[in-house]
N, C-alpha and C positions, 0 to 999 in steps of 0.2 A: 197969711200963711206963715207958718213958723218955719224958720230955716233950721235944717238939721245938718249939723256938721259931721260928715262921714270921714273926713280926712284923717283924724287920729286912728280910727279903726282900720282904715286901708293901710296906713303907714305901719301900724302894728302888725297887720297881716303880712305886709311886704317884708318887714324885718324878720318875722317868723319864717317866711319862705326862704329868705336869704340865709338864715341860720340853719334851716334844714338842708338847704343846698350845700352850704359849707360843710356841715357834718357828713352829708352824703358824699361829697367830693373827697373829704379827708378819709372817710371810711373806705371808699374805693381805692384811694391812693395807698392807704395802709395795707389793704388786702392785696392790691397789686404788688406792692413792695414785698409783702410776706410770700406771695406766690413766686415772685422772681427770686427771692432769697432761698426759698424752699427748692426751687428748680436748680439754683446754683449749687446748693449743698447736695442735692440728689445726683447731679451730673458729676460733681467733685468726688462723691462717694463711688460712683461708677468708674470714673477715671482711676481712682486709687485702687479699686478692686482689679481693674484690668492691668494696671502696672504691677500689682502683686502677682497676678497670673503670668504676666510677661517675664517677670524676674524668675519665677519658678520654672517656666519653660526654658529660659536661657540657661539655668543651672542644669536642667535635664538634658538640654542639647549639648552642653559642655561634657556631661558624663557620657552621652552617646557618641560624641566625637572621639573621646578617649577610647571607648569600646571599639569604634570603627578603626581607629589607628592600630589598636592591638590586634584586631582581626586581620588587617592588612599585613601586619608583621607576621602573624601566624601563617597567612597564605604564602607570603614570601618564603618563610622557613619551610613550609610544606613543599613548595616548588623546588627549593634547593635540595631537600631530602629526596624528593621524587627523582630529581636529576642524578643525585648520588646513587640512589637505588638502581636507576636505569644503567648507569655506568657499571655498577657492580654486577648487575644482571648480564650485561654484555660481556664483561670480563669472565664471568662464570661460564657463559655459553661459548666463549671463544677460546677458553683454555685448552680444549681438546683439539681445536683447529691447528694450533702450532704443532702439537704432537703428531697429528695426522700428516701435516705438511712435511715435517722433518723425516718421518717414517717413509713417506712416499719419495722424498728426495733421495734417501739412502737406497731405496729399491730401484730407482730409475737411473742411477749413475752407471753409465756403461764402463766396461773395462778400458783402462788407459786414461781415465779422467779422475782427478781428485780435486777436492775443494780446499782452498787455502784460507778463505774468509767468507763469512756470511754476515751481512748487515741488513737490518730491517729498518725501514722508514715508513711508518703507517702500514699500508697494505702492500708495499713494494719491497721485495727481497732482492738485495744485490748479492750476487754470487761471484766470487773471484776464485779462479782455479787454474790448474795446469792440465793440458791434454797432450797426449802423444802425437795427435795429428788433428788437422782441421776437421776431418771426417768424424772424429770422436765428438767434437763440439757440435757438429751438425746433428749427430745421433742424439746427443743430450737434449738439444733444442726440440727435436721431433718428439722425444719421449715426454718432455715437459709440456709441450703443446697438447698432448692427449691425456694429460694427468687430470685427476679428479680435484686435487687440493691446491694445485698451482696451475697457472696458465699464462698465456700471452707473453712468451719469452722474447726478449729483445737483446740482441748482442750489441754491447756497447763498444768493447775493445777486444781485439785479438792481435797478439804480437808473437811472431815466431822468433826463436832464438837464432843465433848465428847459423847460417846455412852451410858453412864450411865444416862444422862439426858433425859428428854422426848423430848427435841428439837433435831430433827435429821437433821437440816439444814446443807447444804454444801456450802462452799465458793469455787468459781471457777474463772479461768482465761481462756478466750476463745479468739482466734484470727480469724478474718474473713477478706477477701479481699472485697473491695467495688469497684463498677464500676467507672472508670475514665471518664473524659469528652469525650475522643475519643470513648470509648465503650458506653457511654450514648446515643450518636446519633444512634448507632445500635439498642439499646433497644427501643428507641422512634420510630424508623422507623419500627421496627418489630411488 
C-alpha cells in the first residue's frame, strides 16, 4: 500500500481557517469599534443639541425673570397708586363731614358758652371753652351726645374762676368724636 501524506493539506486547511478566523475577528473588532465610535458621536451630538437647548432656555428664563421683576414692580406701583386713590377718595368723601360737624357745633352751643379753641387729632375733637356756669357745660354735653355728626362727649377739665368775684364762669376742656367719611355715608343714607 502506498502511503498518502495528508499532512500538508490539513496544515494548509488549518492555516486557511486561522486566516479566515483572524480576518473574521479583525472584521468584527473593526465593526464593533465603528459602532462604538458611531454611538459615541451620536450621543455627543445629542448632548451638544441638549446643551444648546439648555442655553436657549436659560436665556429665555433670564428674559422672563426680568419680565417677572418688572411685573412685580408694576404691581407694587399699582398698590401704591390704589392706596393713594383710596386716601384721596376718603378725603373727598370726608370733606363735607367737617363742614357738617362745625355747622352742628355752632347750632348746638347753648347760650352762656363760647369756645376758645378747637383741636383735632384723628377723629377726636378737643374743645376748649368758657361757660357762665357748670349747668351750661352740662347742657352742651347733652346736646353733643344727641348730635348727628359728633358724639361721645367726655369732659376732661372744668375749672371755676375765683368764687369771691361776681363772675362765676368756668373754663372747660371737652373731647368728642366726630363722624368719619365711612360713617358719614351711613348718616346721609339714614
